[in-house]
ROTI-935606 format. One record per residue (C-alpha): residue number from 0; residue in three letters; x negated, y negated, z. Coordinates in nm, 4 decimals. Layout:
# ROTI-935606
i_aa_px_py_pz
NUM_ALA_X_Y_Z $
...
//
This chain:
# ROTI-935606
i_aa_px_py_pz
0_UNK_5.1873_1.5551_-0.0248 $
1_UNK_5.1065_1.4824_-0.3649 $
2_UNK_5.1227_1.1096_-0.2982 $
3_UNK_4.9357_1.1319_-0.0091 $
4_UNK_4.6523_1.2887_-0.2134 $
5_UNK_4.6822_1.0532_-0.4905 $
6_UNK_4.6369_0.7660_-0.2214 $
7_UNK_4.3337_0.9586_-0.1112 $
8_UNK_4.1999_0.9864_-0.4471 $
9_UNK_4.2474_0.6504_-0.5147 $
10_UNK_4.0859_0.5227_-0.1947 $
11_UNK_3.7568_0.7522_-0.2591 $
12_UNK_3.7305_0.6009_-0.5907 $
13_UNK_3.7553_0.2226_-0.4749 $
14_UNK_3.5013_0.3291_-0.2028 $
15_UNK_3.2775_0.5337_-0.4635 $
16_UNK_3.2861_0.1935_-0.6750 $
17_UNK_3.1721_-0.0170_-0.4079 $
18_UNK_2.9074_0.2022_-0.3105 $
19_UNK_2.7631_0.2327_-0.6454 $
20_UNK_2.6313_-0.1138_-0.6164 $
21_UNK_2.5995_-0.1503_-0.2526 $
22_UNK_2.2520_-0.1362_-0.0754 $
23_UNK_2.1071_-0.3734_0.1858 $
24_UNK_1.7868_-0.5469_0.1518 $
25_UNK_1.6563_-0.5923_0.4740 $
26_UNK_1.2722_-0.7256_0.4027 $
27_UNK_1.0545_-0.8555_0.1259 $
28_UNK_1.1243_-0.6961_-0.1949 $
29_UNK_1.3769_-0.4622_-0.1173 $
30_UNK_1.4370_-0.1861_0.1239 $
31_UNK_1.1021_-0.0190_0.0160 $
32_UNK_0.8665_-0.3099_0.0052 $
33_UNK_0.7987_-0.2298_-0.3924 $
34_UNK_1.0244_-0.4422_-0.5889 $
35_UNK_1.2932_-0.1544_-0.6449 $
36_UNK_1.6299_-0.2111_-0.5237 $
37_UNK_1.8657_0.0554_-0.4505 $
38_UNK_2.1643_-0.0776_-0.6691 $
39_UNK_2.3559_0.1208_-0.9174 $
40_UNK_2.6201_0.0259_-1.1704 $
41_UNK_2.4962_-0.3134_-1.2876 $
42_UNK_2.5244_-0.4673_-1.6118 $
43_UNK_2.2744_-0.3457_-1.8865 $
44_UNK_2.3356_-0.6612_-2.1299 $
45_UNK_2.4577_-1.0221_-1.9988 $
46_UNK_2.6822_-1.2678_-2.1448 $
47_UNK_2.5099_-1.5388_-2.3618 $
48_UNK_2.4828_-1.7936_-2.0527 $
49_UNK_2.4031_-1.5195_-1.8416 $
50_UNK_2.6042_-1.3784_-1.5089 $
51_UNK_2.8893_-1.5496_-1.3545 $
52_UNK_2.7432_-1.7630_-1.0500 $
53_UNK_2.9402_-1.6342_-0.7382 $
54_UNK_2.8483_-1.9496_-0.5239 $
55_UNK_2.5674_-2.1834_-0.4657 $
56_UNK_2.4196_-2.2648_-0.1079 $
57_UNK_2.2632_-2.5795_-0.0927 $
58_UNK_2.0644_-2.8005_0.2101 $
59_UNK_1.8368_-2.4976_0.3012 $
60_UNK_1.5414_-2.7279_0.3195 $
61_UNK_1.1764_-2.6662_0.1675 $
62_UNK_1.0728_-2.2986_0.1139 $
63_UNK_0.9834_-2.0229_-0.1036 $
64_UNK_1.1334_-1.7042_0.0768 $
65_UNK_1.3322_-1.4657_-0.0723 $
66_UNK_1.6632_-1.3815_0.1130 $
67_UNK_1.7491_-1.0813_0.3361 $
68_UNK_2.0480_-0.9109_0.2958 $
69_UNK_2.1740_-0.6710_0.5879 $
70_UNK_2.5625_-0.5576_0.6569 $
71_UNK_2.7203_-0.8451_0.4326 $
72_UNK_2.5032_-1.1281_0.5883 $
73_UNK_2.2165_-1.3118_0.4158 $
74_UNK_1.9677_-1.4620_0.5817 $
75_UNK_1.6867_-1.7068_0.4430 $
76_UNK_1.4198_-1.9176_0.5869 $
77_UNK_1.3935_-2.3025_0.4912 $
78_UNK_1.2124_-2.6346_0.6440 $
79_UNK_1.4012_-2.9592_0.7369 $
80_UNK_1.2917_-3.2849_0.7637 $
81_UNK_1.2007_-3.2322_1.1279 $
82_UNK_0.9577_-2.9845_1.0232 $
83_UNK_1.1065_-2.7313_1.1732 $
84_UNK_1.1768_-2.4101_1.0210 $
85_UNK_1.5313_-2.2444_1.0450 $
86_UNK_1.6798_-1.9179_0.9474 $
87_UNK_1.9933_-2.0016_0.7735 $
88_UNK_2.2737_-1.7235_0.7778 $
89_UNK_2.5147_-1.7114_0.5289 $
90_UNK_2.8144_-1.4904_0.4563 $
91_UNK_2.8743_-1.3285_0.1023 $
92_UNK_3.0771_-1.6320_0.0116 $
93_UNK_2.7737_-1.8415_0.0571 $
94_UNK_2.8820_-2.0361_0.3543 $
95_UNK_2.6507_-2.1333_0.6395 $
96_UNK_2.7712_-1.9369_0.9509 $
97_UNK_2.4551_-2.0298_1.1668 $
98_UNK_2.1306_-2.2241_1.1834 $
99_UNK_1.8495_-2.0767_1.4144 $
100_UNK_1.5572_-2.2741_1.4692 $
101_UNK_1.2357_-2.0827_1.5061 $
102_UNK_0.9693_-2.3312_1.5170 $
103_UNK_0.7299_-2.5772_1.3256 $
104_UNK_0.6471_-2.4984_0.9320 $
105_UNK_0.3304_-2.5730_0.7138 $
106_UNK_0.3171_-2.9609_0.5671 $
107_UNK_0.0403_-2.7972_0.3127 $
108_UNK_0.0827_-3.0338_0.0239 $
109_UNK_0.1127_-2.7815_-0.2825 $
110_UNK_0.4012_-2.5835_-0.1324 $
111_UNK_0.5306_-2.7246_0.2398 $
112_UNK_0.7935_-2.5199_0.3906 $
113_UNK_0.8711_-2.1579_0.4921 $
114_UNK_0.7279_-1.8646_0.2857 $
115_UNK_0.7795_-1.5337_0.4714 $
116_UNK_1.0658_-1.3708_0.4079 $
117_UNK_1.2483_-1.2484_0.7072 $
118_UNK_1.2337_-0.8963_0.8333 $
119_UNK_1.5365_-0.7396_0.9838 $
120_UNK_1.5376_-0.4735_1.2315 $
121_UNK_1.8644_-0.3864_1.4142 $
122_UNK_1.9751_-0.6929_1.6019 $
123_UNK_1.6418_-0.8905_1.5581 $
124_UNK_1.4808_-1.0818_1.2924 $
125_UNK_1.0773_-1.1282_1.2532 $
126_UNK_0.9518_-1.4165_1.0531 $
127_UNK_0.5955_-1.5712_1.0189 $
128_UNK_0.5182_-1.9300_0.9939 $
129_UNK_0.2912_-2.0761_0.7548 $
130_UNK_0.1051_-2.2073_1.0181 $
131_UNK_0.0494_-1.8786_1.1746 $
132_UNK_0.3098_-1.8057_1.4368 $
133_UNK_0.5130_-1.4931_1.4511 $
134_UNK_0.8711_-1.5025_1.5691 $
135_UNK_1.1355_-1.2795_1.7037 $
136_UNK_1.5064_-1.3833_1.6894 $
137_UNK_1.7503_-1.2357_1.8595 $
138_UNK_2.0347_-1.2100_1.6022 $
139_UNK_2.2980_-1.1368_1.8609 $
140_UNK_2.2179_-1.4684_2.0904 $
141_UNK_2.0866_-1.6395_1.7851 $
142_UNK_1.7912_-1.7752_1.9771 $
143_UNK_1.4245_-1.6862_1.9935 $
144_UNK_1.3032_-1.3742_2.1953 $
145_UNK_0.9194_-1.4527_2.1727 $
146_UNK_0.6544_-1.5900_1.9622 $
147_UNK_0.3326_-1.5251_1.9075 $
148_UNK_0.0215_-1.7423_1.7140 $
149_UNK_-0.1638_-1.4439_1.5734 $
150_UNK_-0.4358_-1.6628_1.4086 $
151_UNK_-0.4924_-1.8144_1.7676 $
152_UNK_-0.4632_-1.4562_1.9617 $
153_UNK_-0.6809_-1.2883_1.7507 $
154_UNK_-0.9324_-1.5644_1.6288 $
155_UNK_-0.8146_-1.5510_1.2544 $
156_UNK_-0.8493_-1.8578_1.0049 $
157_UNK_-0.5597_-1.9650_0.8033 $
158_UNK_-0.5767_-1.8867_0.4251 $
159_UNK_-0.6310_-2.1745_0.1398 $
160_UNK_-0.2844_-2.2555_0.0968 $
161_UNK_-0.1668_-2.1201_0.4327 $
162_UNK_0.0131_-1.7861_0.5154 $
163_UNK_0.2890_-1.6390_0.3066 $
164_UNK_0.2711_-1.2688_0.4710 $
165_UNK_0.6108_-1.1010_0.5153 $
166_UNK_0.5625_-0.8859_0.8269 $
167_UNK_0.6284_-0.4958_0.8287 $
168_UNK_0.8266_-0.3342_1.1074 $
169_UNK_0.7107_0.0245_1.1668 $
170_UNK_0.8769_0.2215_1.4694 $
171_UNK_0.8075_-0.0115_1.8037 $
172_UNK_0.5345_-0.2060_1.5898 $
173_UNK_0.5451_-0.5377_1.4086 $
174_UNK_0.2494_-0.5701_1.1838 $
175_UNK_0.0715_-0.8491_1.0570 $
176_UNK_-0.2962_-0.9439_0.9124 $
177_UNK_-0.4445_-1.2268_1.1396 $
178_UNK_-0.7755_-1.1553_0.9774 $
179_UNK_-1.1430_-1.1720_1.1224 $
180_UNK_-1.3581_-0.9546_1.2915 $
181_UNK_-1.1354_-0.8864_1.5869 $
182_UNK_-0.8133_-0.8166_1.4280 $
183_UNK_-0.8111_-0.7407_1.0333 $
184_UNK_-0.4790_-0.6210_1.0897 $
185_UNK_-0.2714_-0.6256_1.4146 $
186_UNK_0.0332_-0.4355_1.5509 $
187_UNK_0.2510_-0.5996_1.8031 $
188_UNK_0.5342_-0.4713_2.0322 $
189_UNK_0.8261_-0.5855_1.8319 $
190_UNK_1.0345_-0.6103_2.1630 $
191_UNK_0.7921_-0.8363_2.3381 $
192_UNK_0.5166_-0.9300_2.1269 $
193_UNK_0.2125_-0.7592_2.3047 $
194_UNK_-0.0573_-0.6366_2.1123 $
195_UNK_-0.0297_-0.2822_2.0641 $
196_UNK_-0.3668_-0.1941_1.8312 $
197_UNK_-0.5847_-0.4123_1.5881 $
198_UNK_-0.7936_-0.2689_1.3110 $
199_UNK_-1.1563_-0.3612_1.3620 $
200_UNK_-1.4853_-0.2692_1.1679 $
201_UNK_-1.4443_-0.5001_0.8680 $
202_UNK_-1.4664_-0.8823_0.9055 $
203_UNK_-1.2510_-1.0476_0.6211 $
204_UNK_-0.9901_-1.3537_0.5961 $
205_UNK_-0.6370_-1.2917_0.5393 $
206_UNK_-0.4184_-1.3103_0.2247 $
207_UNK_-0.0533_-1.3429_0.1232 $
208_UNK_-0.0348_-0.9685_0.1143 $
209_UNK_0.2533_-0.8067_0.2573 $
210_UNK_0.1602_-0.4540_0.4223 $
211_UNK_0.3199_-0.1321_0.3377 $
212_UNK_0.2915_0.2178_0.4291 $
213_UNK_0.2768_0.4816_0.1757 $
214_UNK_0.3004_0.8443_0.2197 $
215_UNK_0.0133_1.0629_0.0708 $
216_UNK_0.0279_1.4359_0.0807 $
217_UNK_0.2112_1.3974_0.4203 $
218_UNK_0.0141_1.1464_0.5590 $
219_UNK_0.1252_0.8064_0.6215 $
220_UNK_-0.1371_0.5284_0.5452 $
221_UNK_-0.1015_0.1575_0.5915 $
222_UNK_-0.2235_-0.0147_0.2893 $
223_UNK_-0.2533_-0.4253_0.2302 $
224_UNK_-0.5145_-0.6407_0.0549 $
225_UNK_-0.7192_-0.8810_0.2289 $
226_UNK_-0.8890_-1.1695_0.0983 $
227_UNK_-1.1579_-0.9537_-0.0463 $
228_UNK_-1.0760_-0.5970_0.0038 $
229_UNK_-0.7937_-0.3314_-0.0799 $
230_UNK_-0.7916_-0.1745_0.2813 $
231_UNK_-0.6265_0.1558_0.4296 $
232_UNK_-0.5689_0.2155_0.8067 $
233_UNK_-0.4068_0.4400_1.0199 $
234_UNK_-0.0456_0.3053_1.0752 $
235_UNK_-0.0169_0.4677_1.4514 $
236_UNK_-0.3696_0.3123_1.6014 $
237_UNK_-0.4979_0.0697_1.3434 $
238_UNK_-0.8129_0.2728_1.2700 $
239_UNK_-0.9640_0.1869_0.9117 $
240_UNK_-0.9680_0.4594_0.6929 $
241_UNK_-1.1331_0.3129_0.4122 $
242_UNK_-1.1846_-0.0328_0.2162 $
243_UNK_-1.2530_-0.1385_-0.1579 $
244_UNK_-1.3960_-0.4558_-0.2587 $
245_UNK_-1.2125_-0.6568_-0.5095 $
246_UNK_-1.2877_-1.0391_-0.5610 $
247_UNK_-1.0522_-1.2969_-0.6965 $
248_UNK_-1.1122_-1.6630_-0.7308 $
249_UNK_-0.9047_-1.7415_-0.4541 $
250_UNK_-0.8073_-1.5747_-0.1098 $
251_UNK_-0.4689_-1.5062_-0.2260 $
252_UNK_-0.4299_-1.1317_-0.3026 $
253_UNK_-0.0512_-1.1763_-0.2704 $
254_UNK_0.0625_-0.8299_-0.4406 $
255_UNK_0.1681_-0.5468_-0.2081 $
256_UNK_-0.0381_-0.2366_-0.3578 $
257_UNK_0.1899_0.0663_-0.5172 $
258_UNK_0.1296_0.4406_-0.4857 $
259_UNK_0.2182_0.7173_-0.7017 $
260_UNK_0.0619_1.0996_-0.7313 $
261_UNK_-0.2529_0.9978_-0.5275 $
262_UNK_-0.3232_0.6832_-0.7237 $
263_UNK_-0.2958_0.3187_-0.5426 $
264_UNK_-0.2389_0.0196_-0.7846 $
265_UNK_-0.3595_-0.3028_-0.6569 $
266_UNK_-0.4040_-0.6642_-0.8565 $
267_UNK_-0.5573_-1.0119_-0.7908 $
268_UNK_-0.4894_-1.2578_-1.0549 $
269_UNK_-0.6856_-1.5483_-1.1443 $
270_UNK_-0.8505_-1.3179_-1.4144 $
271_UNK_-0.9667_-1.0910_-1.1718 $
272_UNK_-0.7281_-0.8006_-1.2782 $
273_UNK_-0.6452_-0.4827_-1.0874 $
274_UNK_-0.6657_-0.1263_-1.1022 $
275_UNK_-0.6144_0.2068_-0.9536 $
276_UNK_-0.7873_0.3771_-0.6645 $
277_UNK_-0.7687_0.7665_-0.6632 $
278_UNK_-0.7326_0.8715_-0.2731 $
279_UNK_-0.9168_1.1784_-0.1385 $
280_UNK_-0.6931_1.4873_-0.0397 $
281_UNK_-0.6839_1.3698_0.3217 $
282_UNK_-0.6459_1.0207_0.2756 $
283_UNK_-0.9885_0.8840_0.4233 $
284_UNK_-1.1225_0.7630_0.1125 $
285_UNK_-1.0948_0.5926_-0.2090 $
286_UNK_-1.2786_0.5823_-0.5748 $
287_UNK_-1.2116_0.4062_-0.8728 $
288_UNK_-1.0056_0.5868_-1.1316 $
289_UNK_-0.9314_0.2653_-1.3749 $
290_UNK_-0.9793_-0.1102_-1.4048 $
291_UNK_-0.7614_-0.3300_-1.6180 $
292_UNK_-0.7221_-0.7072_-1.7164 $
293_UNK_-0.4291_-0.7322_-1.9033 $
294_UNK_-0.1717_-0.7219_-1.5982 $
295_UNK_-0.3378_-0.9932_-1.4446 $
296_UNK_-0.0678_-1.0405_-1.1891 $
297_UNK_-0.1068_-1.3499_-0.9207 $
298_UNK_0.1526_-1.3452_-0.6710 $
299_UNK_0.4743_-1.2484_-0.8536 $
300_UNK_0.4951_-0.8865_-0.7890 $
301_UNK_0.4605_-0.5560_-0.9751 $
302_UNK_0.7119_-0.2575_-1.0218 $
303_UNK_0.6475_0.0881_-1.0864 $
304_UNK_0.9060_0.2637_-1.2523 $
305_UNK_0.9090_0.6454_-1.3850 $
306_UNK_0.4919_0.6189_-1.3804 $
307_UNK_0.4644_0.2872_-1.5700 $
308_UNK_0.3807_-0.0513_-1.4060 $
309_UNK_0.5444_-0.3708_-1.4991 $
310_UNK_0.4450_-0.7344_-1.4029 $
311_UNK_0.3593_-1.0719_-1.5811 $
312_UNK_-0.0276_-1.1396_-1.6131 $
313_UNK_-0.1773_-1.5027_-1.5445 $
314_UNK_-0.4162_-1.5477_-1.8245 $
315_UNK_-0.3518_-1.7407_-2.1362 $
316_UNK_-0.0355_-1.9220_-1.9858 $
317_UNK_0.1510_-1.5722_-1.8915 $
318_UNK_0.2704_-1.2325_-2.0578 $
319_UNK_0.4930_-0.9528_-1.9317 $
320_UNK_0.3140_-0.6463_-1.9562 $
321_UNK_0.3365_-0.2544_-1.9334 $
322_UNK_0.0779_-0.0098_-1.8390 $
323_UNK_0.0662_0.3555_-1.7468 $
324_UNK_0.0061_0.4020_-1.3959 $
325_UNK_-0.2198_0.7512_-1.4300 $
326_UNK_-0.4478_0.5890_-1.6548 $
327_UNK_-0.4383_0.2020_-1.7237 $
328_UNK_-0.3166_0.2186_-2.0733 $
329_UNK_-0.1246_-0.0767_-2.2474 $
330_UNK_0.1943_0.0110_-2.3492 $
331_UNK_0.2763_-0.3055_-2.4323 $
332_UNK_0.3006_-0.6844_-2.3776 $
333_UNK_0.4834_-0.9946_-2.4493 $
334_UNK_0.4540_-1.3594_-2.4689 $
335_UNK_0.8260_-1.3964_-2.4991 $
336_UNK_0.8416_-1.3449_-2.1226 $
337_UNK_0.5624_-1.5360_-1.9147 $
338_UNK_0.4520_-1.6046_-1.5907 $
339_UNK_0.7322_-1.4691_-1.3245 $
340_UNK_0.8516_-1.2717_-1.0351 $
341_UNK_0.9364_-0.9057_-1.1291 $
342_UNK_1.1759_-0.6834_-0.9783 $
343_UNK_1.3433_-0.3521_-1.0885 $
344_UNK_1.7111_-0.2193_-1.0111 $
345_UNK_1.9387_0.0502_-1.2179 $
346_UNK_1.7035_0.0885_-1.5146 $
347_UNK_1.6401_-0.2898_-1.5653 $
348_UNK_1.3491_-0.5119_-1.5050 $
349_UNK_1.4370_-0.8568_-1.3770 $
350_UNK_1.1688_-1.1737_-1.4390 $
351_UNK_1.2181_-1.5192_-1.2563 $
352_UNK_0.9692_-1.7347_-1.3993 $
353_UNK_0.8343_-2.0226_-1.2712 $
354_UNK_0.6838_-2.2436_-1.1664 $
355_UNK_0.8535_-2.4804_-1.3733 $
356_UNK_1.0951_-2.3105_-1.6245 $
357_UNK_1.3253_-2.1371_-1.4016 $
358_UNK_1.4177_-1.8959_-1.7062 $
359_UNK_1.5623_-1.5206_-1.5986 $
360_UNK_1.5166_-1.2065_-1.8337 $
361_UNK_1.6911_-0.8882_-1.8135 $
362_UNK_1.4685_-0.6315_-1.9848 $
363_UNK_1.4889_-0.2528_-2.0112 $
364_UNK_1.2185_-0.0531_-1.8062 $
365_UNK_1.1070_0.1359_-2.1091 $
366_UNK_0.7429_0.1939_-2.2053 $
367_UNK_0.8247_0.2166_-2.5594 $
368_UNK_0.8514_-0.1734_-2.6048 $
369_UNK_0.9913_-0.5174_-2.5188 $
370_UNK_1.3765_-0.4865_-2.5264 $
371_UNK_1.5394_-0.8216_-2.3617 $
372_UNK_1.8994_-0.7804_-2.3009 $
373_UNK_2.0016_-1.1142_-2.1107 $
374_UNK_1.8643_-1.4655_-2.0660 $
375_UNK_1.9648_-1.7768_-1.8544 $
376_UNK_1.8030_-2.0633_-1.6714 $
377_UNK_1.8299_-2.1398_-1.2912 $
378_UNK_1.9751_-2.5147_-1.2928 $
379_UNK_2.0292_-2.5379_-0.9179 $
380_UNK_1.7766_-2.6249_-0.6627 $
381_UNK_1.4482_-2.8060_-0.6292 $
382_UNK_1.0583_-2.7739_-0.6598 $
383_UNK_0.8976_-2.4908_-0.8151 $
384_UNK_1.0749_-2.1534_-0.9004 $
385_UNK_0.8347_-1.9241_-0.6699 $
386_UNK_1.0615_-1.7074_-0.4770 $
387_UNK_1.1073_-1.3371_-0.5488 $
388_UNK_1.4269_-1.2428_-0.6457 $
389_UNK_1.6656_-1.0240_-0.4096 $
390_UNK_1.9413_-0.7808_-0.5461 $
391_UNK_2.1910_-0.6408_-0.3082 $
392_UNK_2.5828_-0.5551_-0.3144 $
393_UNK_2.5675_-0.6284_-0.6949 $
394_UNK_2.4388_-0.9483_-0.7026 $
395_UNK_2.0852_-1.1186_-0.7763 $
396_UNK_2.0142_-1.4034_-0.5272 $
397_UNK_1.7663_-1.6616_-0.6741 $
398_UNK_1.6040_-1.9027_-0.4420 $
399_UNK_1.4953_-2.2282_-0.5878 $
400_UNK_1.3668_-2.4699_-0.3035 $
401_UNK_1.6880_-2.6138_-0.0894 $
402_UNK_1.9150_-2.3952_-0.2826 $
403_UNK_2.0347_-2.0153_-0.3076 $
404_UNK_2.2412_-1.9097_-0.6071 $
405_UNK_2.4324_-1.5693_-0.6269 $
406_UNK_2.4884_-1.4180_-0.9634 $
407_UNK_2.7444_-1.1705_-1.0180 $
408_UNK_2.5319_-0.8646_-1.2236 $
409_UNK_2.7673_-0.5583_-1.1114 $
410_UNK_2.9278_-0.3956_-1.4139 $
411_UNK_3.2913_-0.3279_-1.4295 $
412_UNK_3.4609_-0.0960_-1.1512 $
//
């Protein structure tokens, strides 16, 4: 009996250690679409040359999308020389298991290739091309189930450098942002592609922003940023609840808003900065609480940790910034880390700098000051360093053009 108990205890310990840093990331910027990854037991300090490389997957084509990781399978998109976009399905060793065609991708000269990170929902995958076509892929059969050109269906106009939105799945709906007077936002039936609802009452162009749903005093609110406005809508009906004008030099507005304690943070970059909106008690209106230009994030993402915002500012060549969410107060900034994508896991900030440097920094998520505990450079891959990192199963996945590199960041078991 004692032997049996010892074996069971050992198995529980092994399972607990594995679970400590094993969490799926089925969509853009993690399970919550906010750059916060549900991983634990990760390294707090990296070796001198950075964490160990687990594997490198090459020949993924042109693209800037992040990988999604579900049930130990890795899904990443890329455009090959035929201009077709593909979903590459890899195993945990980086080996290519399948390649699924979805359709033509953008040849936009500054960033040709795939941009949208796949959204995984059960046995289906949803991806939006830079040309505005939303695809549903059956992962069991490795084939398309349906496709809809959302710009054509709803009369929208492509953005300056073409679409980069990663769509949101909510219940039976897949939600995207075509833009225009007929459908600022649209919800399609995730099984058929049929239109369920559209958001009207505001005529504005689409942006890079990926929508999210927040819960404010028990009320679910769909939030996103279009070419000119921060907007809130009812996710069940699409009805426009409020809008807040925020101008930036270009129609990128790539950063998904972040919510905490009645405040919604937004940012536009290119010198426009950002701020916090205070929601009314029932969520049907907003007012400006504070504004800021220190954290001038363009398309690199911001994370909210324990009441503090962390991200990189665009002005002056780039800098890493920490703001207090409640007040907008600048806690610290440093030029030691410049313009880069920012994500968070297990007490630490990960910054992947680009477009040229490829430097990755590990930084403590504390408001008391900048403390870096690791640094290395991504040497594999091609083109710009623009893809947002993904953290799952004790690894950080970094996409650089035609290569995806997996690094071991789990601590000792």
